[in-house]
N, C-alpha and C positions, 0 to 999 in steps of 0.2 A: 683550290685550297691554298696555294701559295699566294695568290693575289689577296685572298681574304686575310691571311696572316700578315701580309705586308700592310694592309689597310688598318688592322688592329694595332700594329706597332706604330704606324704613323699617327693614329689618333692618340695613343698613349703618350708618344713624344710631345705632341701638341699640347696635351693636357698638362704634362709635367712642366714644359716651358711656359705655358700660359699661367699656371699657378705660381710658378717662380716669379714671373714678372708682376703678377698681381700682388704677391706677398711683399716684394721689394718696393712697390709703388707706395705703400702706406708708410714706408720708412724714409721717404725722400727728405732731404734737408730743405729747410726754408730759411728765408731771410730772418735774422734775429736769433737763429739757433747757434749754440756753441759750435765752433769749428771742431771737427774730430781731431784729436791729437795725432801726431805722427812722429816717428823716429826712423829716419832714412839716411843712408849715406850718399854722398855726392861722388863725383868722378875721382876725386883725390882720396876718398875713404873717410872724409870728415863727416861726422854725424850731425844731422840737423834735426831740431825739434821744433814743433809749433811754438813753444815758449821762447825760442830764440828771437822771434819776431814780435813779441809783446811790445806794445807802445808804438808800433808802426803799422801801416797798412801792408797787407801781404797779398800779392797777386799770385795765387797758387793755380798754375795751369797744368792740366793733364793733357797729354798728347799721345797719339798712337805709336809712333815709331821714329827713332833717330834717323836723320839723314834721308828722309823722304821729302819730295818736293813741297808738299803743303806744310809739313811740320817745320821744315827749314824756313819757309816763308814766314810762318808765324813767329818762330824764334828770332829771326832777323829783324822783324818789325819791333819786337820787344827790345832787342839790342839797340836799334836805332833810336828808340824812344826812352832809353834808360834815364837820361838826364832829366827829362820832363817828369817821369815817374818818381824819381828820387826827390825832385823839388817838391813834389806833393806828399812826401813822406812815405813812399811805397817801395817795397822790395819785391822782386820778381823771383819766383822759383818754379822750375819746370819739373814735372814728374811723368815718367813712363815706366813700363815694365822692362825696359832694356837694362842691361848690366852696366856697371861703371866703366868698363873698357869702351863700350859703344858710346856712352855719354862723353867720355874724355875725347874720343875722336871727333864726335859731332861738335862739341864745344870748341875744340881747336880749329876745326875746318872753317867754322863761321864766326870765330872770335867772340863767343858768347860770354858776356861779363857777369852772368848770374849762374847760380848753381842748378844743375840738373840732378835730380834725386832718383835713385834706383829703387823701384818698388817691384822687384822681380817676382814676388809671390802674389802681388795684386791686392794685398790686404788694405793698404791705404786707399787705393783707388776705389775699392769696394766700400770702404767706410764713407767715402764721398759720393757713393752711387755713380761712380765714373768708370765702372768696369764692365766690359762685355766679356762674358765667360761662356765659351762654347765647349767647356770641359777639356777638349783637346788643345784648344788655343784660347789664351786670354789676351785681351788688348784693352788699353785705356781708351775711353771715349774722349773726344775733344771738348772737355768742359773746363771752365775757369771759375774760380771762387775768389771773390774779393773779400778779404777778411779784415775787419776793422781793428784798431789798436787794442781793443778789449777782448779780442779773440772770438768775436761773433761774426757770422756770415752777413756781410753787408749787401752783396749782390751775387747772383748766380747767372752764369752765361752757359746755356746749353746749345745755343744755335750760334756758332761762331763763323764769322766771315774773316778769315785770317788776314786779309789785306787791310781791314779796318779795325781789327780787334784791339790792338794796343791803344789806338786813338779813342775808341769807344770807352775803354777803361779810364783813360786820362779825363775825358769829358765827364764820366760818372764820378770820378774822384773829386773833380772841381765842384760838381753839383752837390755831392754829399758834404763836402767841407764848407760850402757856402751857406748851408742850412744852420740856423741858430741852435 
């Protein structure tokens, strides 16, 4: 009887999670869509809005956790390529579910010259379909969105190789800007 109850519960959970994934799959962002608005604070408590970046390209990257090896590697590559990105008219903003104290420590440790925004409730990550929600634990997916100066999604990166990611964005920016 216990085994049967366990199996029913397992099937029910699979059905709920399966439906949830199916329901969100239809609401995925696509290239050309308006970028979802956001209002988030950085490590210093300054509020950032999507509209702050109007007229510029925005590299909005979501990452799982401050000061973890892969997240640090990705952030440091963005840091090292900041001059190239800025010459192409792009700003970089990182977003995770960590709090502003964690962001401040992470930014200081790696001398990150761009804002890290705190999305502690995961609402912004969810609006970009970049949230994994296990109900007990929420975590940002490693997704990046290149947003054009008009606030539209220009490129979506869901499969990120952190060692090449910033260069990939630089190459894509050059290609986008070279089109008439």
